[in-house]
Structure formats: structure tokens, C-alpha cells
Backbone atoms as SQL, in Angstrom:
CREATE TABLE atoms (id INTEGER PRIMARY KEY, chain TEXT, resi INTEGER, resn TEXT, atom TEXT, x REAL, y REAL, z REAL);
INSERT INTO atoms VALUES
  (1, 'A', 1, 'MET', 'N', 0.566, -1.546, 0.255),
  (2, 'A', 1, 'MET', 'CA', 0.097, 0.052, 0.438),
  (3, 'A', 1, 'MET', 'C', 1.029, 1.568, -0.198),
  (4, 'A', 2, 'SER', 'N', 0.057, 2.720, -0.825),
  (5, 'A', 2, 'SER', 'CA', 0.579, 3.406, -0.842),
  (6, 'A', 2, 'SER', 'C', 0.371, 4.608, -1.483),
  (7, 'A', 3, 'PHE', 'N', 0.869, 5.808, -0.620),
  (8, 'A', 3, 'PHE', 'CA', -0.498, 7.093, -1.327),
  (9, 'A', 3, 'PHE', 'C', 1.273, 7.846, -1.165),
  (10, 'A', 4, 'GLN', 'N', 0.066, 9.295, -1.763),
  (11, 'A', 4, 'GLN', 'CA', 1.262, 10.661, -2.238),
  (12, 'A', 4, 'GLN', 'C', 0.207, 11.659, -2.430),
  (13, 'A', 5, 'THR', 'N', 1.402, 12.628, -1.979),
  (14, 'A', 5, 'THR', 'CA', 0.555, 13.701, -1.916),
  (15, 'A', 5, 'THR', 'C', 0.231, 14.498, -2.961),
  (16, 'A', 6, 'CYS', 'N', -0.552, 14.547, -3.007),
  (17, 'A', 6, 'CYS', 'CA', -1.848, 15.130, -4.591),
  (18, 'A', 6, 'CYS', 'C', -1.125, 16.614, -5.130),
  (19, 'A', 7, 'ARG', 'N', -0.938, 17.612, -3.942),
  (20, 'A', 7, 'ARG', 'CA', -1.160, 18.844, -4.408),
  (21, 'A', 7, 'ARG', 'C', 0.057, 19.065, -2.953),
  (22, 'A', 8, 'PRO', 'N', 2.026, 18.799, -4.092),
  (23, 'A', 8, 'PRO', 'CA', 2.527, 19.165, -2.384),
  (24, 'A', 8, 'PRO', 'C', 2.794, 20.948, -2.951),
  (25, 'A', 9, 'LYS', 'N', 3.385, 21.348, -1.651),
  (26, 'A', 9, 'LYS', 'CA', 4.198, 22.879, -1.197),
  (27, 'A', 9, 'LYS', 'C', 5.037, 22.743, -1.735),
  (28, 'A', 10, 'SER', 'N', 6.198, 21.923, -1.746),
  (29, 'A', 10, 'SER', 'CA', 7.085, 22.072, -2.043),
  (30, 'A', 10, 'SER', 'C', 7.068, 22.125, -3.170),
  (31, 'A', 11, 'ARG', 'N', 8.756, 23.482, -3.813),
  (32, 'A', 11, 'ARG', 'CA', 8.705, 23.532, -4.714),
  (33, 'A', 11, 'ARG', 'C', 10.501, 23.799, -5.304),
  (34, 'A', 12, 'GLY', 'N', 10.819, 23.168, -6.540),
  (35, 'A', 12, 'GLY', 'CA', 12.375, 22.774, -6.269),
  (36, 'A', 12, 'GLY', 'C', 12.282, 24.024, -7.901),
  (37, 'A', 13, 'HIS', 'N', 14.190, 23.703, -7.751),
  (38, 'A', 13, 'HIS', 'CA', 13.986, 24.128, -9.294),
  (39, 'A', 13, 'HIS', 'C', 15.374, 23.716, -9.801),
  (40, 'A', 14, 'LEU', 'N', 15.507, 24.575, -11.380),
  (41, 'A', 14, 'LEU', 'CA', 16.448, 23.790, -12.512),
  (42, 'A', 14, 'LEU', 'C', 17.067, 24.671, -12.284),
  (43, 'A', 15, 'ALA', 'N', 18.417, 24.304, -12.180),
  (44, 'A', 15, 'ALA', 'CA', 20.218, 24.895, -12.538),
  (45, 'A', 15, 'ALA', 'C', 20.526, 25.251, -14.423),
  (46, 'A', 16, 'ILE', 'N', 21.091, 26.069, -14.958),
  (47, 'A', 16, 'ILE', 'CA', 21.802, 25.726, -16.153),
  (48, 'A', 16, 'ILE', 'C', 23.397, 25.564, -15.879),
  (49, 'A', 17, 'ARG', 'N', 23.211, 23.906, -16.388),
  (50, 'A', 17, 'ARG', 'CA', 24.765, 23.813, -16.197),
  (51, 'A', 17, 'ARG', 'C', 26.406, 23.750, -16.793),
  (52, 'A', 18, 'SER', 'N', 25.454, 24.430, -17.997),
  (53, 'A', 18, 'SER', 'CA', 26.340, 25.321, -19.410),
  (54, 'A', 18, 'SER', 'C', 25.993, 26.045, -20.332),
  (55, 'A', 19, 'ALA', 'N', 26.879, 26.489, -20.976),
  (56, 'A', 19, 'ALA', 'CA', 26.530, 27.273, -21.918),
  (57, 'A', 19, 'ALA', 'C', 26.260, 26.573, -23.342),
  (58, 'A', 20, 'ASP', 'N', 26.071, 24.643, -23.454),
  (59, 'A', 20, 'ASP', 'CA', 25.666, 23.745, -24.708),
  (60, 'A', 20, 'ASP', 'C', 24.800, 23.415, -23.858),
  (61, 'A', 21, 'ALA', 'N', 23.521, 23.097, -24.845),
  (62, 'A', 21, 'ALA', 'CA', 22.277, 23.370, -25.328),
  (63, 'A', 21, 'ALA', 'C', 22.433, 22.276, -25.213),
  (64, 'A', 22, 'ASP', 'N', 22.722, 20.963, -25.675),
  (65, 'A', 22, 'ASP', 'CA', 22.500, 19.937, -25.626),
  (66, 'A', 22, 'ASP', 'C', 22.722, 19.541, -24.156),
  (67, 'A', 23, 'MET', 'N', 23.350, 19.805, -23.138),
  (68, 'A', 23, 'MET', 'CA', 23.295, 19.385, -21.628),
  (69, 'A', 23, 'MET', 'C', 22.401, 19.501, -21.090),
  (70, 'A', 24, 'PRO', 'N', 22.285, 18.067, -20.598),
  (71, 'A', 24, 'PRO', 'CA', 20.768, 18.965, -19.292),
  (72, 'A', 24, 'PRO', 'C', 21.135, 19.473, -18.286),
  (73, 'A', 25, 'PRO', 'N', 19.720, 19.883, -18.173),
  (74, 'A', 25, 'PRO', 'CA', 19.263, 21.396, -16.253),
  (75, 'A', 25, 'PRO', 'C', 20.023, 20.980, -15.316),
  (76, 'A', 26, 'ALA', 'N', 20.537, 21.079, -15.154),
  (77, 'A', 26, 'ALA', 'CA', 20.851, 20.343, -13.406),
  (78, 'A', 26, 'ALA', 'C', 18.821, 20.491, -12.351),
  (79, 'A', 27, 'ILE', 'N', 18.417, 19.059, -11.902),
  (80, 'A', 27, 'ILE', 'CA', 17.045, 19.450, -11.470),
  (81, 'A', 27, 'ILE', 'C', 17.596, 19.156, -10.167),
  (82, 'A', 28, 'TYR', 'N', 16.507, 20.006, -8.795),
  (83, 'A', 28, 'TYR', 'CA', 16.357, 19.861, -7.416),
  (84, 'A', 28, 'TYR', 'C', 15.248, 20.237, -6.761),
  (85, 'A', 29, 'PRO', 'N', 14.900, 18.445, -6.977),
  (86, 'A', 29, 'PRO', 'CA', 12.958, 19.022, -6.727),
  (87, 'A', 29, 'PRO', 'C', 12.998, 19.416, -5.010),
  (88, 'A', 30, 'ASN', 'N', 13.924, 19.278, -4.078),
  (89, 'A', 30, 'ASN', 'CA', 13.295, 20.135, -2.899),
  (90, 'A', 30, 'ASN', 'C', 11.762, 18.679, -2.812),
  (91, 'A', 31, 'TYR', 'N', 12.060, 17.427, -2.671),
  (92, 'A', 31, 'TYR', 'CA', 10.706, 17.072, -1.919),
  (93, 'A', 31, 'TYR', 'C', 10.950, 16.762, -0.871),
  (94, 'A', 32, 'LEU', 'N', 9.732, 16.975, -0.216),
  (95, 'A', 32, 'LEU', 'CA', 9.333, 17.652, 1.731),
  (96, 'A', 32, 'LEU', 'C', 10.068, 18.273, 2.271),
  (97, 'A', 33, 'SER', 'N', 10.959, 19.735, 1.335),
  (98, 'A', 33, 'SER', 'CA', 10.819, 20.709, 1.897),
  (99, 'A', 33, 'SER', 'C', 9.750, 21.808, 1.923),
  (100, 'A', 34, 'ALA', 'N', 8.692, 21.607, 2.294),
  (101, 'A', 34, 'ALA', 'CA', 7.986, 22.376, 2.793),
  (102, 'A', 34, 'ALA', 'C', 6.503, 21.536, 4.214),
  (103, 'A', 35, 'ARG', 'N', 6.576, 22.134, 5.293),
  (104, 'A', 35, 'ARG', 'CA', 6.222, 21.935, 6.621),
  (105, 'A', 35, 'ARG', 'C', 5.151, 20.726, 6.029),
  (106, 'A', 36, 'GLU', 'N', 3.886, 21.125, 5.395),
  (107, 'A', 36, 'GLU', 'CA', 2.519, 21.023, 4.844),
  (108, 'A', 36, 'GLU', 'C', 3.199, 19.248, 4.843),
  (109, 'A', 37, 'ASP', 'N', 4.254, 19.350, 3.591),
  (110, 'A', 37, 'ASP', 'CA', 4.118, 18.265, 2.508),
  (111, 'A', 37, 'ASP', 'C', 4.815, 16.875, 3.729),
  (112, 'A', 38, 'LEU', 'N', 4.953, 17.464, 4.615),
  (113, 'A', 38, 'LEU', 'CA', 5.671, 17.066, 6.047),
  (114, 'A', 38, 'LEU', 'C', 4.292, 16.025, 6.885),
  (115, 'A', 39, 'GLN', 'N', 3.708, 17.036, 6.903),
  (116, 'A', 39, 'GLN', 'CA', 2.515, 16.963, 7.715),
  (117, 'A', 39, 'GLN', 'C', 1.824, 15.229, 6.915),
  (118, 'A', 40, 'ASP', 'N', 1.463, 15.739, 5.840),
  (119, 'A', 40, 'ASP', 'CA', 0.923, 15.103, 5.078),
  (120, 'A', 40, 'ASP', 'C', 1.103, 13.385, 4.860),
  (121, 'A', 41, 'VAL', 'N', 2.138, 13.807, 4.849),
  (122, 'A', 41, 'VAL', 'CA', 3.567, 12.085, 5.144),
  (123, 'A', 41, 'VAL', 'C', 3.215, 10.891, 6.078),
  (124, 'A', 42, 'LEU', 'N', 2.945, 12.368, 7.136),
  (125, 'A', 42, 'LEU', 'CA', 2.227, 11.592, 8.422),
  (126, 'A', 42, 'LEU', 'C', 1.494, 11.311, 8.617),
  (127, 'A', 43, 'ILE', 'N', -0.058, 12.010, 7.797),
  (128, 'A', 43, 'ILE', 'CA', -1.205, 11.480, 7.915),
  (129, 'A', 43, 'ILE', 'C', -1.486, 10.689, 7.175),
  (130, 'A', 44, 'GLY', 'N', -0.681, 9.951, 5.881),
  (131, 'A', 44, 'GLY', 'CA', -0.889, 9.439, 5.153),
  (132, 'A', 44, 'GLY', 'C', -0.344, 7.799, 5.775),
  (133, 'A', 45, 'SER', 'N', 0.888, 8.035, 6.248),
  (134, 'A', 45, 'SER', 'CA', 1.583, 6.671, 6.738),
  (135, 'A', 45, 'SER', 'C', 0.570, 5.940, 8.335),
  (136, 'A', 46, 'GLN', 'N', 0.226, 6.980, 8.793),
  (137, 'A', 46, 'GLN', 'CA', -1.149, 6.931, 9.934),
  (138, 'A', 46, 'GLN', 'C', -1.943, 6.225, 9.567),
  (139, 'A', 47, 'LEU', 'N', -2.364, 6.901, 8.458),
  (140, 'A', 47, 'LEU', 'CA', -4.106, 6.538, 7.638),
  (141, 'A', 47, 'LEU', 'C', -3.660, 4.755, 7.464),
  (142, 'A', 48, 'LEU', 'N', -2.724, 4.471, 6.435),
  (143, 'A', 48, 'LEU', 'CA', -2.561, 3.610, 5.687),
  (144, 'A', 48, 'LEU', 'C', -2.474, 2.130, 6.916),
  (145, 'A', 49, 'ARG', 'N', -2.025, 2.793, 7.997),
  (146, 'A', 49, 'ARG', 'CA', -1.513, 1.595, 8.993),
  (147, 'A', 49, 'ARG', 'C', -2.741, 1.411, 9.733),
  (148, 'A', 50, 'ARG', 'N', -4.141, 2.213, 9.809),
  (149, 'A', 50, 'ARG', 'CA', -4.539, 2.128, 10.210),
  (150, 'A', 50, 'ARG', 'C', -5.964, 0.742, 9.199),
  (151, 'A', 51, 'ILE', 'N', -6.171, 1.557, 7.965),
  (152, 'A', 51, 'ILE', 'CA', -6.440, 0.981, 7.068),
  (153, 'A', 51, 'ILE', 'C', -5.781, -0.508, 6.916),
  (154, 'A', 52, 'ALA', 'N', -4.505, -1.023, 6.791),
  (155, 'A', 52, 'ALA', 'CA', -3.879, -2.563, 7.390),
  (156, 'A', 52, 'ALA', 'C', -4.900, -3.111, 7.843),
  (157, 'A', 53, 'SER', 'N', -4.768, -2.467, 9.816),
  (158, 'A', 53, 'SER', 'CA', -5.131, -3.126, 10.910),
  (159, 'A', 53, 'SER', 'C', -6.839, -2.984, 10.980),
  (160, 'A', 54, 'SER', 'N', -7.099, -2.912, 9.573),
  (161, 'A', 54, 'SER', 'CA', -8.868, -3.363, 10.236),
  (162, 'A', 54, 'SER', 'C', -9.497, -3.887, 8.782),
  (163, 'A', 55, 'ALA', 'N', -10.572, -5.275, 9.360),
  (164, 'A', 55, 'ALA', 'CA', -11.427, -5.523, 9.139),
  (165, 'A', 55, 'ALA', 'C', -11.573, -5.207, 7.800),
  (166, 'A', 56, 'PRO', 'N', -11.173, -6.101, 6.556),
  (167, 'A', 56, 'PRO', 'CA', -11.180, -7.333, 6.653),
  (168, 'A', 56, 'PRO', 'C', -9.317, -7.682, 6.433),
  (169, 'A', 57, 'LEU', 'N', -8.683, -6.734, 5.621),
  (170, 'A', 57, 'LEU', 'CA', -7.148, -6.304, 5.870),
  (171, 'A', 57, 'LEU', 'C', -6.646, -7.002, 5.995),
  (172, 'A', 58, 'ALA', 'N', -6.912, -6.903, 7.634),
  (173, 'A', 58, 'ALA', 'CA', -6.001, -7.538, 8.575),
  (174, 'A', 58, 'ALA', 'C', -5.415, -8.676, 8.831),
  (175, 'A', 59, 'GLN', 'N', -6.735, -9.323, 8.777),
  (176, 'A', 59, 'GLN', 'CA', -6.544, -10.411, 8.214),
  (177, 'A', 59, 'GLN', 'C', -5.867, -11.503, 8.011),
  (178, 'A', 60, 'VAL', 'N', -5.432, -11.016, 6.709),
  (179, 'A', 60, 'VAL', 'CA', -4.557, -11.897, 5.413),
  (180, 'A', 60, 'VAL', 'C', -3.104, -11.242, 5.333),
  (181, 'A', 61, 'ILE', 'N', -2.858, -9.686, 6.071),
  (182, 'A', 61, 'ILE', 'CA', -2.045, -9.867, 6.230),
  (183, 'A', 61, 'ILE', 'C', -0.527, -9.700, 7.128),
  (184, 'A', 62, 'GLU', 'N', 0.105, -10.542, 7.006),
  (185, 'A', 62, 'GLU', 'CA', 1.238, -10.919, 8.010),
  (186, 'A', 62, 'GLU', 'C', 1.784, -9.785, 9.178),
  (187, 'A', 63, 'LYS', 'N', 2.161, -9.662, 8.684),
  (188, 'A', 63, 'LYS', 'CA', 2.995, -7.935, 9.408),
  (189, 'A', 63, 'LYS', 'C', 3.309, -7.126, 8.271),
  (190, 'A', 64, 'GLU', 'N', 3.875, -6.233, 8.712),
  (191, 'A', 64, 'GLU', 'CA', 4.021, -4.884, 8.244),
  (192, 'A', 64, 'GLU', 'C', 5.702, -5.389, 7.570),
  (193, 'A', 65, 'LEU', 'N', 5.923, -4.515, 6.096),
  (194, 'A', 65, 'LEU', 'CA', 7.275, -5.150, 5.982),
  (195, 'A', 65, 'LEU', 'C', 8.039, -3.816, 6.563),
  (196, 'A', 66, 'GLN', 'N', 7.321, -3.022, 5.168),
  (197, 'A', 66, 'GLN', 'CA', 8.276, -1.608, 5.504),
  (198, 'A', 66, 'GLN', 'C', 6.936, -0.177, 6.357),
  (199, 'A', 67, 'PRO', 'N', 7.726, 0.270, 6.857),
  (200, 'A', 67, 'PRO', 'CA', 9.432, 0.460, 7.540),
  (201, 'A', 67, 'PRO', 'C', 8.840, 0.106, 8.366),
  (202, 'A', 68, 'GLY', 'N', 7.965, -0.998, 9.008),
  (203, 'A', 68, 'GLY', 'CA', 8.083, -1.951, 10.182),
  (204, 'A', 68, 'GLY', 'C', 7.817, -1.268, 11.640),
  (205, 'A', 69, 'PRO', 'N', 7.248, -2.007, 12.430),
  (206, 'A', 69, 'PRO', 'CA', 6.194, -1.793, 13.614),
  (207, 'A', 69, 'PRO', 'C', 7.601, -0.705, 14.304),
  (208, 'A', 70, 'GLN', 'N', 8.411, -0.621, 13.897),
  (209, 'A', 70, 'GLN', 'CA', 9.896, -0.338, 14.820),
  (210, 'A', 70, 'GLN', 'C', 9.345, 1.344, 14.604),
  (211, 'A', 71, 'ALA', 'N', 9.487, 1.363, 13.563),
  (212, 'A', 71, 'ALA', 'CA', 8.973, 2.949, 13.399),
  (213, 'A', 71, 'ALA', 'C', 7.975, 4.165, 13.544),
  (214, 'A', 72, 'SER', 'N', 7.678, 4.248, 14.970),
  (215, 'A', 72, 'SER', 'CA', 6.955, 4.062, 15.802),
  (216, 'A', 72, 'SER', 'C', 6.654, 6.103, 16.174),
  (217, 'A', 73, 'SER', 'N', 7.961, 6.313, 15.207),
  (218, 'A', 73, 'SER', 'CA', 7.761, 8.192, 15.783),
  (219, 'A', 73, 'SER', 'C', 7.550, 8.731, 14.337),
  (220, 'A', 74, 'ASP', 'N', 7.388, 10.150, 14.662),
  (221, 'A', 74, 'ASP', 'CA', 7.142, 11.009, 13.125),
  (222, 'A', 74, 'ASP', 'C', 8.189, 10.885, 12.640),
  (223, 'A', 75, 'GLU', 'N', 9.493, 11.764, 13.684),
  (224, 'A', 75, 'GLU', 'CA', 11.219, 10.980, 12.557),
  (225, 'A', 75, 'GLU', 'C', 10.728, 10.249, 11.758),
  (226, 'A', 76, 'ALA', 'N', 11.052, 8.572, 12.604),
  (227, 'A', 76, 'ALA', 'CA', 11.376, 7.709, 11.871),
  (228, 'A', 76, 'ALA', 'C', 10.280, 7.914, 11.354),
  (229, 'A', 77, 'LEU', 'N', 9.304, 8.069, 10.671),
  (230, 'A', 77, 'LEU', 'CA', 8.482, 7.937, 9.443),
  (231, 'A', 77, 'LEU', 'C', 8.540, 8.663, 8.784),
  (232, 'A', 78, 'ILE', 'N', 9.519, 10.194, 8.457),
  (233, 'A', 78, 'ILE', 'CA', 9.095, 10.728, 7.644),
  (234, 'A', 78, 'ILE', 'C', 10.563, 10.321, 7.629),
  (235, 'A', 79, 'GLN', 'N', 11.330, 10.198, 8.070),
  (236, 'A', 79, 'GLN', 'CA', 12.860, 9.689, 7.403),
  (237, 'A', 79, 'GLN', 'C', 12.743, 8.304, 6.204),
  (238, 'A', 80, 'ASP', 'N', 11.884, 7.024, 6.489),
  (239, 'A', 80, 'ASP', 'CA', 11.141, 6.560, 6.518),
  (240, 'A', 80, 'ASP', 'C', 10.699, 6.629, 4.821),
  (241, 'A', 81, 'PHE', 'N', 10.560, 8.023, 4.751),
  (242, 'A', 81, 'PHE', 'CA', 9.525, 8.169, 3.819),
  (243, 'A', 81, 'PHE', 'C', 10.662, 8.377, 2.761),
  (244, 'A', 82, 'ARG', 'N', 11.223, 9.729, 3.217),
  (245, 'A', 82, 'ARG', 'CA', 12.871, 10.244, 2.505),
  (246, 'A', 82, 'ARG', 'C', 13.522, 9.516, 1.796),
  (247, 'A', 83, 'GLU', 'N', 14.058, 7.791, 2.860),
  (248, 'A', 83, 'GLU', 'CA', 14.438, 6.748, 1.545),
  (249, 'A', 83, 'GLU', 'C', 14.058, 6.434, 1.031),
  (250, 'A', 84, 'ARG', 'N', 12.283, 6.225, 0.821),
  (251, 'A', 84, 'ARG', 'CA', 11.531, 5.416, -0.140),
  (252, 'A', 84, 'ARG', 'C', 10.884, 5.788, -1.154),
  (253, 'A', 85, 'ALA', 'N', 10.655, 6.862, -0.958),
  (254, 'A', 85, 'ALA', 'CA', 9.682, 7.354, -1.698),
  (255, 'A', 85, 'ALA', 'C', 10.063, 8.094, -3.483),
  (256, 'A', 86, 'GLY', 'N', 9.303, 7.992, -4.094),
  (257, 'A', 86, 'GLY', 'CA', 9.735, 8.401, -5.306),
  (258, 'A', 86, 'GLY', 'C', 8.373, 9.864, -5.466),
  (259, 'A', 87, 'SER', 'N', 8.997, 9.505, -7.236),
  (260, 'A', 87, 'SER', 'CA', 7.688, 11.052, -8.042),
  (261, 'A', 87, 'SER', 'C', 6.957, 9.996, -8.430),
  (262, 'A', 88, 'VAL', 'N', 5.952, 10.433, -8.618),
  (263, 'A', 88, 'VAL', 'CA', 5.102, 9.973, -9.964),
  (264, 'A', 88, 'VAL', 'C', 5.193, 10.643, -11.253),
  (265, 'A', 89, 'PHE', 'N', 5.360, 12.448, -11.223),
  (266, 'A', 89, 'PHE', 'CA', 5.769, 13.316, -11.930),
  (267, 'A', 89, 'PHE', 'C', 6.867, 12.935, -12.611),
  (268, 'A', 90, 'HIS', 'N', 6.770, 13.929, -14.138),
  (269, 'A', 90, 'HIS', 'CA', 7.723, 14.393, -14.467),
  (270, 'A', 90, 'HIS', 'C', 8.729, 15.000, -14.188),
  (271, 'A', 91, 'PRO', 'N', 9.836, 15.260, -13.783),
  (272, 'A', 91, 'PRO', 'CA', 10.612, 16.718, -13.293),
  (273, 'A', 91, 'PRO', 'C', 10.378, 17.366, -14.697),
  (274, 'A', 92, 'VAL', 'N', 9.689, 19.056, -14.873),
  (275, 'A', 92, 'VAL', 'CA', 9.430, 19.683, -16.222),
  (276, 'A', 92, 'VAL', 'C', 9.656, 21.133, -15.348),
  (277, 'A', 93, 'GLY', 'N', 9.474, 22.274, -15.758),
  (278, 'A', 93, 'GLY', 'CA', 9.671, 23.751, -16.403),
  (279, 'A', 93, 'GLY', 'C', 8.584, 24.332, -16.730),
  (280, 'A', 94, 'THR', 'N', 7.632, 24.911, -15.965),
  (281, 'A', 94, 'THR', 'CA', 6.882, 25.745, -17.649),
  (282, 'A', 94, 'THR', 'C', 6.792, 27.438, -17.165),
  (283, 'A', 95, 'CYS', 'N', 6.633, 27.731, -18.598),
  (284, 'A', 95, 'CYS', 'CA', 6.715, 29.220, -18.210),
  (285, 'A', 95, 'CYS', 'C', 5.827, 29.697, -18.680),
  (286, 'A', 96, 'MET', 'N', 4.950, 30.651, -17.699),
  (287, 'A', 96, 'MET', 'CA', 3.751, 31.708, -18.471),
  (288, 'A', 96, 'MET', 'C', 3.536, 32.317, -19.930),
  (289, 'A', 97, 'MET', 'N', 2.664, 31.818, -20.089),
  (290, 'A', 97, 'MET', 'CA', 2.754, 32.557, -21.671),
  (291, 'A', 97, 'MET', 'C', 1.672, 33.497, -21.386),
  (292, 'A', 98, 'GLY', 'N', 2.240, 34.584, -21.903),
  (293, 'A', 98, 'GLY', 'CA', 0.956, 35.986, -22.106),
  (294, 'A', 98, 'GLY', 'C', 1.221, 37.029, -22.611),
  (295, 'A', 99, 'THR', 'N', 0.615, 38.018, -22.514),
  (296, 'A', 99, 'THR', 'CA', 1.339, 39.583, -23.433),
  (297, 'A', 99, 'THR', 'C', 1.742, 40.269, -22.177),
  (298, 'A', 100, 'ASP', 'N', 2.112, 40.547, -21.198),
  (299, 'A', 100, 'ASP', 'CA', 1.714, 41.099, -20.326),
  (300, 'A', 100, 'ASP', 'C', 3.999, 40.569, -19.216),
  (301, 'A', 101, 'LEU', 'N', 4.661, 41.446, -20.410),
  (302, 'A', 101, 'LEU', 'CA', 5.997, 40.601, -20.154),
  (303, 'A', 101, 'LEU', 'C', 6.547, 40.783, -18.211),
  (304, 'A', 102, 'SER', 'N', 6.366, 41.547, -17.449),
  (305, 'A', 102, 'SER', 'CA', 6.274, 41.607, -16.127),
  (306, 'A', 102, 'SER', 'C', 6.159, 40.281, -15.357),
  (307, 'A', 103, 'HIS', 'N', 4.828, 39.117, -15.813),
  (308, 'A', 103, 'HIS', 'CA', 4.292, 37.904, -15.390),
  (309, 'A', 103, 'HIS', 'C', 4.330, 36.776, -17.020),
  (310, 'A', 104, 'SER', 'N', 4.676, 37.180, -17.599),
  (311, 'A', 104, 'SER', 'CA', 5.357, 35.638, -19.170),
  (312, 'A', 104, 'SER', 'C', 6.176, 35.502, -19.239),
  (313, 'A', 105, 'VAL', 'N', 6.891, 34.624, -19.333),
  (314, 'A', 105, 'VAL', 'CA', 7.851, 34.810, -20.727),
  (315, 'A', 105, 'VAL', 'C', 7.882, 34.106, -22.000),
  (316, 'A', 106, 'VAL', 'N', 7.028, 33.555, -22.513),
  (317, 'A', 106, 'VAL', 'CA', 6.176, 33.096, -23.920),
  (318, 'A', 106, 'VAL', 'C', 5.155, 34.742, -24.505),
  (319, 'A', 107, 'ASP', 'N', 5.088, 34.246, -25.961),
  (320, 'A', 107, 'ASP', 'CA', 3.914, 34.904, -26.217),
  (321, 'A', 107, 'ASP', 'C', 3.068, 34.218, -26.540),
  (322, 'A', 108, 'ALA', 'N', 1.900, 34.604, -26.813),
  (323, 'A', 108, 'ALA', 'CA', 1.139, 33.278, -27.816),
  (324, 'A', 108, 'ALA', 'C', 1.129, 32.696, -28.963),
  (325, 'A', 109, 'ARG', 'N', 2.812, 32.882, -29.368),
  (326, 'A', 109, 'ARG', 'CA', 3.422, 31.714, -30.408),
  (327, 'A', 109, 'ARG', 'C', 5.049, 31.159, -29.815),
  (328, 'A', 110, 'LEU', 'N', 4.361, 31.207, -28.444),
  (329, 'A', 110, 'LEU', 'CA', 5.944, 30.884, -27.610),
  (330, 'A', 110, 'LEU', 'C', 7.027, 31.356, -28.132),
  (331, 'A', 111, 'ARG', 'N', 7.673, 32.562, -28.244),
  (332, 'A', 111, 'ARG', 'CA', 8.512, 33.132, -28.205),
  (333, 'A', 111, 'ARG', 'C', 8.874, 33.939, -27.172),
  (334, 'A', 112, 'VAL', 'N', 9.953, 33.983, -26.608),
  (335, 'A', 112, 'VAL', 'CA', 10.563, 34.276, -25.178),
  (336, 'A', 112, 'VAL', 'C', 10.549, 35.774, -25.685),
  (337, 'A', 113, 'HIS', 'N', 9.651, 36.313, -24.586),
  (338, 'A', 113, 'HIS', 'CA', 9.868, 38.238, -24.906),
  (339, 'A', 113, 'HIS', 'C', 11.406, 38.087, -24.261),
  (340, 'A', 114, 'GLY', 'N', 11.942, 39.351, -25.586),
  (341, 'A', 114, 'GLY', 'CA', 12.737, 40.113, -25.620),
  (342, 'A', 114, 'GLY', 'C', 13.948, 39.137, -26.242);
């Protein structure tokens, strides 16, 4: 069983590594950097444990494999999540389209302003 935060607050960034356009950017996802996302991890972990311990699942689950019953503190659950979690999204960047140069990067034809 697993869960995911559907609307994470944590924000990452991209960095240009080279003037060579073929060189991919450096991607810094900064997962779980927002307090709200850490709270979601704890709520999700606790919910999964409640679901697994309820009938009829409890009758067919022999034991919790990961993180295991020894991970009972908030810190242990967050650490386990950091070690085993992955993203279901493709890391990308977006640029706002529009005519206002102070708030948009490209025009309606995807040409970079300036």
C-alpha cells in the first residue's frame, strides 16, 4: 500500500549547468521541503496503518514489512518516507504564456519575450 501527496507545496528549481544547449539542466526537486508536505506524509502513513489493521485486511496481512512496527515516531516515519519515496511526475519546468512581460515568459506563439 502507498499514498502520495496530490498537491505538494514543496518547490524545486532548475539550474543551467553549461552554455552547451545539449547539456541537461541540473534538477533540484526539493521534495518534502515544505512543512505541509511533511504533515501529509505523517497523516498518510498513519492512515495506511489504520487501513491495514482494519477488517478484512488485517486477516490477510501477516506483518508490516516497511517501515516496520519499530518506526513509530514522526521522525522515523519521515525518514523512511525520504529514503523510499519517489515521484510519479516527470520533473519539468513551465513558463507562463501571455502579453504582460512582467508576468509571462513567452507570447501566444511561444516566442520568448525580449
